[in-house]
C-alpha positions in Angstrom: -18.6 57.1 2.2 -20.1 55.9 5.4 -22.7 53.5 6.7 -24.0 51.9 9.8 -25.9 48.8 10.8 -24.0 46.4 8.4 -25.2 47.8 5.1 -21.8 47.5 3.4 -20.7 44.7 1.2 -17.1 43.6 1.8 -14.7 46.2 0.3 -13.5 43.6 -2.3 -17.0 43.5 -3.8 -16.9 47.2 -4.7 -16.7 47.9 -8.4 -15.7 51.3 -9.9 -18.6 51.1 -12.4 -21.1 50.5 -9.6 -23.9 53.1 -9.6 -23.8 53.4 -5.8 -20.9 54.0 -3.5 -21.9 50.8 -1.9 -24.6 48.2 -2.6 -27.3 47.8 0.0 -27.8 44.3 1.4 -31.5 44.5 0.7 -33.4 46.5 -1.9 -33.8 50.2 -0.9 -37.3 51.2 0.1 -38.9 54.4 1.0 -40.1 53.2 4.4 -39.7 49.8 6.2 -41.3 49.0 9.5 -39.1 46.4 11.0 -40.5 45.9 14.4 -43.8 46.7 16.1 -42.3 46.7 19.6 -39.4 49.0 18.7 -41.1 50.8 15.8 -37.8 50.9 13.9 -38.2 52.5 10.5 -35.7 53.0 7.7 -36.5 56.3 6.0 -35.1 57.8 2.8 -34.8 61.6 3.5 -34.2 64.5 1.2 -34.1 67.2 4.0 -33.2 67.2 7.7 -33.9 69.9 10.2 -30.9 71.5 11.9 -31.5 69.3 15.0 -31.8 66.1 12.9 -28.6 67.0 11.0 -26.8 67.6 14.2 -28.1 64.2 15.6 -27.1 62.3 12.5 -23.6 63.8 12.5 -23.2 63.2 16.2 -24.2 59.5 15.8 -21.8 59.0 12.9 -19.0 60.8 14.7 -19.4 58.5 17.7 -19.5 55.5 15.4 -16.1 56.3 13.9 -14.5 57.7 17.1 -12.7 54.5 17.9 -11.4 54.0 14.3 -7.6 53.5 14.5 -7.2 55.8 11.5 -9.0 58.7 13.1 -7.3 58.0 16.5 -3.9 58.1 14.8 -4.8 61.3 12.8 -6.4 63.0 15.8 -5.0 61.6 19.1 -6.8 64.1 21.4 -10.3 62.8 22.0 -12.0 66.3 22.2 -10.4 67.5 19.0 -11.3 64.2 17.3 -14.9 64.5 18.3 -15.2 68.0 17.0 -13.4 67.2 13.7 -15.5 64.1 13.1 -18.7 66.0 13.8 -17.8 68.6 11.3 -16.7 66.0 8.8 -19.9 64.0 9.0 -22.1 67.2 9.0 -20.5 68.1 5.7 -20.8 64.5 4.3 -24.5 64.3 5.2 -25.2 67.8 3.7 -23.4 66.8 0.5 -25.4 63.5 0.4 -28.7 65.4 0.9 -27.9 67.7 -2.0 -26.2 65.3 -4.5 -26.9 61.7 -3.3 -29.3 59.9 -1.0 -29.5 59.6 2.7 -31.3 56.8 4.5 -31.8 56.9 8.3 -32.9 54.3 10.8 -35.4 56.0 13.2 -37.2 54.9 16.3 -38.1 58.2 17.9 -34.6 59.5 17.2 -31.9 58.7 14.6 -30.2 55.4 15.4 -28.4 54.8 12.1 -27.6 56.6 8.8 -26.3 55.7 5.4 -25.1 57.9 2.6 -25.3 56.7 -1.0 -23.8 58.3 -4.1 -26.3 59.1 -6.8 -30.1 59.2 -6.5 
Protein backbone atom coordinates (compact mmCIF):
# COMPACT_ATOMS: atom_id res chain seq x y z
CA UNK A 1 0.00 0.00 0.00
CA UNK A 2 1.41 3.36 -0.94
CA UNK A 3 0.45 6.85 -1.76
CA UNK A 4 1.84 10.30 -2.31
CA UNK A 5 0.54 13.84 -2.13
CA UNK A 6 -1.56 13.42 1.01
CA UNK A 7 -4.17 11.04 -0.39
CA UNK A 8 -4.31 8.84 2.71
CA UNK A 9 -6.77 9.14 5.55
CA UNK A 10 -5.28 8.66 9.01
CA UNK A 11 -4.48 5.00 9.65
CA UNK A 12 -7.12 4.88 12.39
CA UNK A 13 -9.83 5.57 9.79
CA UNK A 14 -9.06 2.39 7.82
CA UNK A 15 -11.66 -0.33 8.05
CA UNK A 16 -11.10 -3.98 7.09
CA UNK A 17 -14.36 -3.99 5.11
CA UNK A 18 -13.35 -0.94 3.08
CA UNK A 19 -13.49 -1.64 -0.67
CA UNK A 20 -10.24 0.30 -1.17
CA UNK A 21 -6.90 -0.05 0.52
CA UNK A 22 -7.30 3.61 1.40
CA UNK A 23 -10.03 6.14 0.83
CA UNK A 24 -9.22 9.06 -1.48
CA UNK A 25 -9.67 12.50 0.03
CA UNK A 26 -11.72 13.49 -3.02
CA UNK A 27 -13.77 11.43 -5.47
CA UNK A 28 -11.60 9.58 -7.99
CA UNK A 29 -11.87 10.91 -11.51
CA UNK A 30 -10.44 9.83 -14.81
CA UNK A 31 -8.63 13.13 -15.40
CA UNK A 32 -8.42 16.34 -13.40
CA UNK A 33 -6.69 19.47 -14.63
CA UNK A 34 -5.66 21.24 -11.45
CA UNK A 35 -3.67 24.16 -12.74
CA UNK A 36 -3.35 25.92 -16.08
CA UNK A 37 0.13 27.21 -15.21
CA UNK A 38 1.57 23.88 -14.09
CA UNK A 39 -0.73 21.68 -16.19
CA UNK A 40 -0.90 19.15 -13.37
CA UNK A 41 -3.20 16.24 -14.19
CA UNK A 42 -4.27 13.23 -12.19
CA UNK A 43 -4.62 10.25 -14.50
CA UNK A 44 -5.98 6.79 -13.85
CA UNK A 45 -3.79 4.44 -15.84
CA UNK A 46 -4.16 0.81 -16.83
CA UNK A 47 -0.78 0.47 -18.55
CA UNK A 48 2.59 2.17 -18.28
CA UNK A 49 5.49 2.06 -20.69
CA UNK A 50 8.74 0.60 -19.37
CA UNK A 51 10.10 4.15 -18.97
CA UNK A 52 6.98 5.33 -17.09
CA UNK A 53 7.08 2.26 -14.83
CA UNK A 54 10.75 2.96 -14.05
CA UNK A 55 9.95 6.65 -13.40
CA UNK A 56 7.02 5.83 -11.08
CA UNK A 57 9.05 3.24 -9.15
CA UNK A 58 12.01 5.64 -8.84
CA UNK A 59 9.73 8.40 -7.54
CA UNK A 60 8.18 6.09 -4.96
CA UNK A 61 11.57 4.69 -3.93
CA UNK A 62 12.89 8.23 -3.34
CA UNK A 63 9.74 9.08 -1.40
CA UNK A 64 10.24 6.23 1.04
CA UNK A 65 14.06 6.34 1.19
CA UNK A 66 14.07 8.34 4.45
CA UNK A 67 11.55 6.09 6.19
CA UNK A 68 13.02 4.97 9.51
CA UNK A 69 11.65 1.48 8.89
CA UNK A 70 13.45 1.13 5.56
CA UNK A 71 16.61 2.78 6.92
CA UNK A 72 16.67 0.32 9.81
CA UNK A 73 16.04 -2.68 7.53
CA UNK A 74 18.52 -1.54 4.86
CA UNK A 75 21.14 0.78 6.41
CA UNK A 76 23.30 1.05 3.26
CA UNK A 77 21.84 3.79 1.06
CA UNK A 78 22.79 2.19 -2.27
CA UNK A 79 21.31 -1.19 -1.37
CA UNK A 80 18.18 0.49 0.05
CA UNK A 81 17.65 2.46 -3.18
CA UNK A 82 17.91 -0.69 -5.30
CA UNK A 83 15.64 -2.71 -3.00
CA UNK A 84 13.01 0.04 -2.81
CA UNK A 85 13.04 0.46 -6.59
CA UNK A 86 12.50 -3.28 -7.05
CA UNK A 87 9.78 -3.29 -4.38
CA UNK A 88 7.83 -0.41 -5.90
CA UNK A 89 8.25 -1.74 -9.44
CA UNK A 90 6.57 -4.94 -8.25
CA UNK A 91 3.84 -3.05 -6.37
CA UNK A 92 2.98 -0.85 -9.36
CA UNK A 93 2.94 -3.86 -11.73
CA UNK A 94 0.62 -5.68 -9.31
CA UNK A 95 -1.67 -2.67 -9.05
CA UNK A 96 -1.81 -2.31 -12.83
CA UNK A 97 -2.91 -5.93 -13.14
CA UNK A 98 -5.19 -6.35 -10.09
CA UNK A 99 -6.04 -2.89 -8.79
CA UNK A 100 -5.84 0.70 -9.91
CA UNK A 101 -3.01 3.18 -10.36
CA UNK A 102 -3.49 6.95 -10.37
CA UNK A 103 -0.59 9.19 -11.30
CA UNK A 104 -0.05 12.93 -11.02
CA UNK A 105 1.55 14.14 -14.23
CA UNK A 106 2.94 17.47 -15.46
CA UNK A 107 5.25 16.44 -18.27
CA UNK A 108 6.64 13.67 -16.06
CA UNK A 109 5.29 11.62 -13.18
CA UNK A 110 5.23 13.66 -9.96
CA UNK A 111 3.03 11.40 -7.82
CA UNK A 112 1.50 7.95 -7.76
CA UNK A 113 -1.14 6.09 -5.78
CA UNK A 114 -2.06 2.41 -5.77
CA UNK A 115 -5.54 1.34 -4.83
CA UNK A 116 -6.78 -2.18 -4.24
CA UNK A 117 -9.67 -3.25 -6.40
CA UNK A 118 -10.98 -1.58 -9.52
